[in-house]
C-alpha positions in Angstrom: 19.9 67.3 -23.5 16.3 65.7 -22.8 15.4 65.9 -26.5 19.1 64.0 -27.4 18.1 61.1 -25.0 14.7 60.9 -26.5 15.9 60.7 -30.3 18.7 58.1 -29.4 15.9 56.1 -27.5 13.5 56.4 -30.4 16.2 55.5 -33.1 17.0 52.2 -31.1 13.2 51.4 -30.5 12.7 51.1 -34.4 15.6 48.5 -34.7 14.3 46.2 -31.9 12.5 43.2 -32.9 10.4 40.6 -31.1 9.1 37.2 -31.3 6.1 35.3 -30.4 7.3 33.2 -27.4 6.1 29.3 -27.5 6.4 26.7 -24.6 7.6 23.3 -25.5 7.7 20.8 -22.8 10.9 18.6 -22.0 9.1 15.7 -20.3 7.5 13.2 -22.8 4.8 12.6 -20.1 3.4 16.2 -20.7 3.7 15.9 -24.6 7.5 16.4 -24.9 9.9 14.6 -27.2 9.6 10.8 -26.5 13.7 10.7 -27.2 14.0 12.7 -24.2 12.5 9.9 -21.9 16.0 8.1 -21.4 18.0 11.1 -20.4 15.5 12.1 -18.0 15.4 8.8 -16.3 19.0 8.6 -16.1 19.3 12.2 -14.9 16.7 11.2 -12.1 18.4 8.0 -11.2 21.8 10.0 -10.9 20.4 12.5 -8.4 18.4 9.8 -6.6 20.0 9.7 -3.0 17.9 6.7 -1.6 19.0 3.0 -1.9 16.8 0.4 -1.9 17.3 -2.6 0.7 17.6 -5.7 -1.4 16.8 -8.6 1.2 15.4 -11.3 -0.5 14.2 -14.5 1.8 14.7 -17.2 -0.5 13.3 -20.2 1.7 14.2 -23.7 0.4 11.6 -26.3 -0.6 12.4 -27.9 2.8 12.0 -24.7 4.7 8.7 -24.3 2.9 7.5 -28.1 3.7 8.6 -27.4 7.5 6.4 -24.3 7.4 3.2 -25.9 5.8 3.5 -29.0 8.3 3.9 -27.0 11.1 0.9 -25.0 10.2 -1.3 -28.1 9.4 -0.3 -29.7 12.9 -1.2 -26.4 14.5 -4.4 -26.2 12.4 -5.4 -29.9 13.7 -4.8 -29.2 17.1 -6.8 -26.3 17.3 -9.5 -27.8 16.0 -9.3 -30.8 18.1 -9.1 -28.5 20.7 -12.4 -26.5 19.9 -14.6 -29.5 19.1 -13.4 -31.0 22.7 -14.7 -27.6 24.4 -17.6 -26.8 22.0 -18.7 -30.2 21.3 -20.2 -31.2 18.3 -21.2 -27.9 16.8 -21.0 -24.5 17.5 -23.9 -23.8 20.1 -24.8 -20.3 21.6 -23.3 -18.9 24.5 -20.3 -17.6 26.1 -16.8 -19.4 26.1 -13.5 -18.7 27.2 -10.0 -20.0 26.0 -7.3 -18.3 28.1 -7.2 -14.7 26.8 -9.9 -15.1 24.3 -13.3 -14.6 24.9 -16.0 -16.0 22.3 -19.7 -14.9 22.4 -21.8 -17.0 19.9 -25.3 -16.2 18.7 -27.9 -16.8 16.0 -29.3 -13.7 14.3 -31.2 -13.1 10.7 -28.1 -13.0 9.0 -26.5 -16.4 10.5 -24.6 -17.4 13.2 -22.2 -14.8 14.8 -19.1 -15.1 16.7 -17.5 -12.3 18.4 -14.2 -12.8 19.5 -12.4 -10.5 22.1 -8.8 -10.8 23.2 -9.1 -9.7 26.9 -5.2 -8.9 27.2 -5.0 -6.3 24.3 -8.7 -5.4 23.8 -8.7 -6.3 20.0 -12.4 -7.8 18.9 -13.3 -9.8 15.8 -16.7 -10.4 14.6 -17.2 -13.5 12.2 -20.5 -14.3 10.6 -21.3 -17.5 9.3 -24.5 -16.9 6.9 -27.4 -19.4 7.0 
């Protein structure tokens, strides 16, 4: 019985044919056919469950003008405030404006201004080169 099974397996082994396996990528980004691009993109878009919130803030010209005017007025007020507090120029020393603490001093690199917001603890350093 064993010999019969062995003979049947040997008979089928002679008729089996093999071939060389070759990988061909589908994605054109990895060397695949460039005509697959549209199909891959549409397939990915159809599976995408996320939607983009499209809220476009279209400000009118009048709104832009109003914002620009407000910025300029606030800039002039802050310059006037600083010039009244600091005088003609920036001088070394410590100054306090509400919750802002300024420390101004000279170094070899130039004039250094340390600004500390005492309410939040945030600190910024501005260096004005010589």
